[in-house]
C-alpha positions in Angstrom: 70.6 -97.0 118.0 73.3 -96.6 115.7 76.8 -95.7 117.1 77.6 -92.3 116.5 81.1 -91.0 116.3 82.7 -87.7 116.1 84.8 -88.6 113.1 85.2 -85.2 111.2 86.5 -83.5 114.4 88.7 -86.3 115.1 90.0 -86.8 111.6 90.7 -82.7 111.6 92.3 -82.8 114.8 94.8 -86.0 113.7 95.4 -84.0 110.2 96.4 -80.8 112.3 98.8 -82.6 114.3 100.3 -84.5 111.2 100.6 -81.2 109.4 102.8 -79.6 112.2 104.8 -82.9 112.1 105.7 -82.4 108.3 109.4 -82.7 107.8 109.9 -85.0 111.1 112.2 -88.0 110.7 110.9 -91.6 110.7 107.4 -92.5 112.2 107.5 -89.3 113.8 105.8 -87.6 110.5 103.2 -90.0 109.7 101.9 -92.0 112.8 99.5 -90.1 114.8 100.5 -91.5 118.4 104.2 -90.8 117.7 103.7 -87.5 115.8 101.7 -85.9 118.6 104.4 -86.6 121.2 107.3 -84.9 118.8 104.9 -82.0 118.2 104.0 -81.6 121.9 107.7 -81.6 122.5 108.5 -79.4 119.9 106.2 -76.7 120.8 107.5 -76.9 124.3 110.9 -76.2 122.8 109.7 -73.5 120.6 108.0 -71.7 123.5 111.3 -72.1 125.8 113.4 -71.0 123.1 111.4 -68.0 122.2 112.4 -67.0 125.7 116.0 -68.2 125.4 116.5 -65.9 122.0 116.1 -62.6 124.2 118.8 -63.8 126.7 121.2 -64.8 123.7 120.9 -61.6 121.9 121.2 -59.4 124.8 124.5 -61.4 125.5 125.8 -60.9 121.7 124.9 -57.0 121.9 126.8 -56.9 125.3 129.9 -58.7 123.7 129.7 -56.3 120.6 129.8 -53.5 122.7 132.4 -54.5 125.1 134.8 -55.3 121.9 134.1 -51.6 120.6 134.4 -49.8 123.9 137.7 -51.4 124.8 139.1 -50.1 121.4 138.4 -46.7 122.9 140.1 -47.5 126.3 137.0 -48.4 128.6 135.5 -51.4 129.9 131.9 -52.4 129.2 130.7 -51.5 132.8 132.3 -48.2 133.0 130.6 -47.3 129.7 127.3 -48.4 130.6 127.6 -46.8 134.1 128.7 -43.5 132.5 125.8 -43.8 129.9 123.4 -44.2 132.6 124.6 -41.2 134.5 124.5 -39.3 131.4 120.9 -40.2 130.4 121.7 -41.6 127.1 118.5 -43.1 125.9 119.9 -45.6 123.7 119.3 -49.4 124.3 122.1 -52.1 124.0 120.6 -53.4 120.6 121.2 -49.9 118.7 124.6 -49.4 120.5 125.8 -52.6 119.2 124.4 -52.1 115.7 126.5 -48.9 115.7 129.4 -50.3 117.0 129.3 -52.9 114.2 128.0 -50.5 111.3 128.9 -47.3 112.2 132.4 -46.8 114.4 132.4 -43.2 113.9 129.4 -42.5 115.4 129.8 -45.2 118.1 133.3 -43.3 118.8 131.4 -40.1 119.1 129.0 -41.7 121.9 131.7 -42.9 123.7 133.5 -39.7 123.5 130.6 -37.8 124.9 129.8 -40.2 127.6 133.6 -40.0 128.7 
């Protein structure tokens, strides 16, 4: 009996990995065994950093709100505490955007919370 291999599927699998490794440096882009490890690690980083991106942006929003609120004579924690007590339904992302791009509206919000 002749030897049967699953060549079409194996080639497709290798092509898929090498396509994902496009742009990598050195042998990582064209040697399957090296590229497979590089792609696996890249996918791990991508998964991890999708989570980290959310943390990073929240920290940026908090810093921007804090800077804008301190110009109005309050601290960030004081502002957020009063905003929650006043049932202000605006999240940190929107508050940071207002603080950056529309300071008058942000000042009105801070005055309403005070």
